[in-house]
N, C-alpha and C positions, 0 to 999 in steps of 0.2 A: 851608479850605486851612491846615494848619499846618505849618511848615518848620522842620527842625532843621539845625544846622551851616552855616546861611547864610553865615557868615563864611569858609567855605572857597571860595566860588565867586561869580562875578557873571556877569550875562546881558550879552552884547555882540553887536554886530553882526557877522556873517560873510559875507564876499564869496560870493555865489551861494547861500547857504544860509538867509538871513534872520537869525534869532537863534541864538545858542547859549550853552553854559555853559562858563566858563573858570575854572580854579584860581586863586585869589589867594594861595596859598601852597602849599609842598609838600605833598601829601596821601599819606601812607604807604599801601602796599598793605593791602587789608582794611578800610580805613577807610569807615565809612557816611558818605557824602557828602551824602545826602538822603533824607529820609523824609517822604512827602507823602499827604495823604489826597485821593483823587479829587473833583472838583467836579461831574462828570457822569458817569453810568453808563447804558448802554442795552443791550439784548439784542443778541447778534451777529446775529441775524436779525430786525430790527425789522418790527413791523407798521404799518399806518397809524397806529393809535392810539398806538403807541409813538413815532411822529415828533411827533404832538401834544404827547406828554408831555415829549419832549427840547425841543421849543420852549418849552414851559411852565417847565421847569427851567432853561434858560438865561435867559429873561426874568426869572425870579425871583432871578437871581444878583445880588449887589451891584454897583454900576456899575463898579469897577475891575476886578472878576473877569470880568463879562459882556465888557467891552472886551478884557480880556486873552485870553478865549476866542476872541472873533470875530477877533482879530489874530494867532491861530495859522495855520501853513501849512496850504494847502488845495490838494492835487493832483488832485482829482476834479471833474468838471463838475457842475453843479447847475441846477435849473430855478426853484426858489422858496426862501424862507427855511427851509422844512422841510428839503429836501434839502441846502442849504447848511450848515446845522448838522450833519446826518448825514455830508457829506463830511469837515467838519473833524474829526469823531470818527474816521472811518476813517483819516484821514491821520496822526492823532496818538494813537490809542489804545493802551492796554496790556490785555492778557488778565488779568482780575481774578477775580471771582466766576464761578461756574460759568455757561457760556454767556453771559457778559456782557463788554463792552468799556468801558473807562474812559478818562477825559481828566484829566491833571493839569496845571496851568497853568504849573509850572516844569519838572517831569521831561519833559513833552512837548516841551520846547524842545531837549532833548538830541539832537544830531545822531548820524547814523550813521557807524560805520567798521567795516570788516570784520576790522581788527586792533585793536578798541576797548580802551579803557584801563579801562572800568567796565563794570558790569553791572547792569540793573534787574530786579528781582523783585517778585513779590506776596507780601506777609506777611499770611497769613490770620488770623493770631493778633492782628495790629495794625490789619488792615485799612487797609494802607498800601501804597504803592508805594515800594520801598526801592532805593537806588542805592549800590553799593560799589565801590571802587576795585580792579581786578583787578592792577594793579601800581602802583609809586609814580607819582604824577603830579606833574610839575614846576610851579613857579609859571608862570602865564600859558599853560600848555598847555590845549588844549581838552578837555573831558571828553566822551566819546564812548561809545555803547553800540553792541551789534551787534543789528540789528533781526531776524536771521534765525537765528542759531546758527553755529557754526564749521565743520561739516562739509559744506562745499559748494566745489565748484571755482569758479574765477574766473569761467568762463563761466556757470556756474548762478547764482552771486551777481548778476552784472550782469543777467542775463535776469529774475531775480525782483524785483530792486530797480527795473527799468525798468518791470515790469509793474504793481507794487503802489504804488510810490511815485514813478514817473515820473522819476527821475534816474540818472545814471550815476555810480557811485562811483569816486573817484580817491584813495582811502586809499593808504598806502604799500604794503600787501598787494597792492592791485589794480594799483599802479603799478611793480611788480617787472619787471625785464627778463624777456623770454620764457622764457629758460632757466631761471631760478630760479622764475618762475611755475609752469612746468610741473612743476618738481621738488616744489613746495609741493602741487600738485594731485595728484601721485602718492602723497604721504603721506595727504592727504585720503581718496582713494579706497580705498587699502590699509586704513586705519584703519576706514573705513565698512564695507568688506567683510568684515573680521574681526568687527567688532561686530555685523553682520547675522546671521553664522554663529551667535552665542551666543544671539541672540534667537529663533532658530529652535526651539532646544532650551529647553522650558519645564518649570517643575516643579521641586521640590527635588532631585530626583535627577540633574539635568542635568551635574552636576560629576563623576559617578562614572566616565564613560567618558574615557580617556587623561587623566588630570587634569594631568600634567606638560606635556603638549603644550598644553593649554588655558592652563596658567599662562603658558607662554611667549609664547602669542599675546597674552595680555592686556598682558605686559611691552611687547611691540611696539606695541600700541594705546596704551598708557600714554605711551611715548616720542613717538609721533606726536601725541598729544593735547597732551602738555606743550609741544611746539613750537609747536602751533597756539594754545596760551594759553587754553583752556576749563577753567575750575574745576569747572563742573557736569559735564562730560564726564569729568574726572579723578576726580570723586567717584563717578561711576557706574562706572569701571573698578575703582577700588580696593574698592568694595562688591562688585563681582562676584569680585574676587580674594580678599577676605576670606571670602566664602561658600564659595569653592572649597576654601580651606585649611581652614575650620572643618568642611566635609564630611568631611574626612580626619582630623579631631581635631588640626589643627595649631594650637594656641592662640597659639603664639608669632608665627607669620606672620599669623595672623588679626586679632591685635591690632594689628600694625604696620599692616597695609593698612587696618583700620578707622580708626586714629588719622590716616592720611593722608586717608582720604575725609572724615572730620570736619573736618580742617583746611582742605580744598579747598572743602568746602560753606560753612563759617563765612566764609571770604574773599567769597563771592559772596552769601551770604544773611543774614550776622549771626549772632549768637548767641542771638536771641530767637526764631528760627523753630521752628515745630512739628517738623520734621524734625531740626533741630539737637538739640532735646531728646531726640528718639528715639535719635539716635546716641549722645549721651552715655550713656543709659540702656544701650544695648547694649554700650558698652565698660566698663561696671561689672559685666556678667554674660555673658561671651561665650558660656557653654555653654547660656544660654537660646534662642540662635538656633535656628530650626525646622530648620536644615540641619545643626546639629553633630551629629558622631558616627556619620555613615552608614558611616563606615569609620574604622579605626585605621591607614590606610596610612602617614600621615606624622605620627603622634601625637608632640606636644610639649606642655610646659607653657608657661605664660605667661612664666616667668622664663628660658626658654631661648633668648631673644634673645641673640646674641653680643656680647661687648664690643666698643667701638670700635678696640681694639688687636689684634682677631682676625686670624689670618693669612688668613682668607677674607674679601675685601672685602665689604662689607654687602650691597650690591646684588646680588651673585652668590649670596649666602646666601639672601636674601629671594626672589628668582625661581628658586631651586633650578637656577642655571647648573651647578653641579656636582653632577652625577648621584648620587643616594644609591647606595651600594654595601652589598650583604648585609654584616651584621656577620660579622667573623672571630673565631674562638676555637677553643678545644678541643672545645666542645660546642655544638651547635645552640640557639639562644635562641628558644623558641616564642613569647616575646613580641615578637619582632621582626616588626613589621607591614609590612616591606618583602617578607619572604619567607614568612610564615605569615600567610595573609590570610582576612578574612571575605568574604561575598558583596559587600559594598560595595566593597572594594578591588581585586576582580578586573579584570583587562582585559576589555573587552566583546568577546563573540564577533563576529568578522567585521570587526573595527576593529584597525588598527594602533595599538598603545601604545608610545611611545618609550621607556618604563621597562622593558618586558618583551620587546619583540620585535626582532629584526633587520630590516633591509628586507624587505618583503614580496616573495616570489617566486612568479610564477605565481598571483598573487592569494591566496596563503596567507602568514601571518605566522608566522616561525618564532622559537621562544624564543632570546634572547640570554642568559639566566640562569636559575637554577633558583627555582621558588616554587611554592605549593601552597594549596590551599583546606584549612582545618582546621575541623572542627564534631563535634558529639556527636549520635548519632542519638537522636531522641525517639519516633519513631513510623515505620512503613513500611506501604505498601499497595501492591497491584497491581492497579489499575483496568485491565480489558481484558486482563489478564495481563502487564502493563508495569509492572516494579518502580519504585517511588517511594519515596524517604526523606524524612522530615520531619526536618530538622536544625537545631540551634541552633549557630551559628558562633562563632567566637572573640570576635567583637565582641557576642554576645548577640543577634544578629537571628535570627529564624526564616526558613528558606527551604527550598528543595527540591534533592534531587539526584535527577535522573531518568535512567534508563538507555535509551540510544537503541536498543539491541539487545535485543529482548524475550527471546530464548533466553539471552543471556549475563547478563541480569538475574535470570532464574529460577535459573541455575546458582549465583549469589551469594546468593541470598535467605536460605538457611538458615545462612550463615555471618555475616551481618551482623547485630549484636545491638543490641537497644534499650540505651541508656545507654554505648555504646562510641564511642570517637574514630574518625573517619574522615578520612584524607589522601586529596586528589585532586591528582595531580601536574599542573602547568601547566594549572589549571581556568580557564575563562572564563565570564564572567557572560551568561547567554542570557535572552531574555525568553520567557515563556509565558502562559497564561491565568491562571496563579497568581502571576504576577510574575516577579521576577528569580530565576533558578534556574541550577544548574550540570547540565549534560549530559555524561553519561558515554559515550563511544563506544567505549572500549577498555578491558577490564576490568583490564588491567596498570598502569593509572595510579591505581587506588584500592586502599586497603588499610585493612581494619578492625583496630585495635589492641586491641580487647578491653578496654580501659582507659578509665574516664570522662574527659572532658577536664580536668576540675578536677584529677584526680590527676596527669595528664600535665604540665600547666602548673605545678603545685606542684613536681613532679620537676624539671623544667626550671630552676625558680628555686634548687633545692638544688644541682643540678649547677654551675650557674654560681657559686654562693657557696662550696661546699664541697669541690668536686672541681676547681675551676680555680684554678691558683697566681696570687697578685698580688704582684708584685715578689719573685719567688722563695719567697714564704711562702704557707702553706696555713692554712685555717681550720679548726679543730677542730669536727667535726660535733656532739660531745657538749657541748662548753662554750662553742664560739664563739670560743675564744682563737686569736689568729693566732701562728705559730711555724714552725720546721723541724721539721715533724712525721715520725715514723718509722713509725707503725703505721696500716696501711690496712686496709680490709675484705678479708678473704681470698676472698670470693666474687665480688664485682663488680670489686674493685681500683680502685675509684674515689673512695670516701670515707675521710677521714684522721682519725686521732685522737691526743690526747695519750698515752693509755694504755688498758688494758683497761677501766678503770671508765667512761671517757668512751666506749669503744666500745659498752658495755652500755647507757649512757644513750642513745646514737644509736639503737640497735636496738630498744630497748623503748618509748622515751619521744619519740623525734624521727623516727619514721616510716621508719627505714631497712629494718625488717624487711619492710615493704611495698615500698619502693623498690627493694630489692635484687633481690625476686623478680620485679618488673616489667622491671628491667634485664637479666635474664637471658633474656628473650624476644627472639629475633633481630630481629624487625621493630622492636621499641622501641629496642633498642641501635643499629641502624642508623640510625633516625631521628635519634638524638641524635649520633651519630658521623659520618654522612655529611658531606662537604665542600660544604655548601650554596653557599658563596662561591666556588667555583672551577667555572667551567663550561667545558666542552669540547663537549658534546652532550647532547641530552635523555636521561634515564634512565628506567628502568621499575622497577616493584616485582619482586622485593625490591631494595631499594637496593643498590648494589654495594660490595664489599671491606669490609664492615662489621667482620668479624673482624680483618682486617689492620689496620684504622684502631684497634680497641680495643687491640690489642697495641701498636701505636705509641704510643697514649696512655699505656698501663701503664708503657712503658719510658721515655717523657719524665717520668712522675711519679716513678719511682725515681731518676732522675738529680738531680731537683730536690731530693729529701730527703736525699741522701748528705751 
């Protein structure tokens, strides 16, 4: 038995409880109060031979330690010296090694409280029982731990303690007036139910369905668990929230959640635990997470955490309480992963998604905003006559686009080209034997743009930089200089130049010869000029009012350069 920090506490008599540990000075939250090596370890289900071994181990203890072991509380009946020692173990043991129970001569004297101020854990790395302060513990305050965990109602706690330890708890939590006790129980039951729903869905893809609703549920769980005071459960909640954010490439929130998980875990387990080291390593490289990048729906960088003086309260930003809106601007931004999605970011077929759906009516979820699936056809097949496209989406994931109607698929087969970009309006992620796919039930929601995806994404970037005014100034597509430019492309009317020399540079050396040809395609033009951020009702291809929108843009551009 080797004890550290014994100056923080002493052992005193406690009315009705035998002995207990009391703080001899203020113990700050997170402090390691005690680290102790067990003196006795037995299997959880001991055999007759194990009982004999237990007796030998106890009799071989030095005199003071044997006396200390025999004087520990015993709430179980026994028939002989062998079962007496086993009863002492069962009354005072901790779970330690696999399928083993251990007794510590000091830590085993710590009494129970449902609202405990400390927590015991087993450190595999040190082979010791560790006790850490969950909150500040005042001088002369009894140090207590929770023998069962925090997610139990008052009745459940009393029943289990009576059955296992033969006492009735009278801690402050159990002594609350009925109205307050019932309110606390409701929080316990709500958090437990929400958490159980998360555990039903296993695997790395569990965060793809309705992620915003899942995040809000985790926020509610976190609030309840914070009030219940469980650091381990707060760690679990924030780890889950971090995995959810990272699944959608949100490095900013993923890092904040993981930092909170680390802080909670260290309070209860210390900084020398194996999992503590694992969490530190994860924080150094968030992109190494197995779940990272399944979609880019919420994509951010680690540096995108808002400053303290941000107009949006930090917790509202963190838990996405202010719903993301599609980006506004003169042209669609194909890099906007709240509107132009890969397979991982799509709403799940048959499930309500709070980011994309209105309240469901007659079992059908209706869109409340515009969105689409975007990818490039890399192969196509027609097993059994049903057209299937193999597509690489905007997140570089390989998936399938299946046509529900065999006949309609056949009519499109010749027009859908390999290496062409396809867009599917209001697409949803469905499951098939091939994994997650997009199912097309109406050919008016799918369009082949006859241009590779890489070219469309590049064109989108150039439109945002060279065709969009910034503070009433434009950027020359030929030399990249900003100014009040007066020369524009006479064909597309969208790219601007300092002079004819810059225009020739843009045409010959900076891709505009290709871009201009692409932009003269009605479908491509409407893709970029459609008001994706304005929703009145769902639309179909061809996207509406593209010509009027282009004229409007050209008129605005002329006014800016006058």
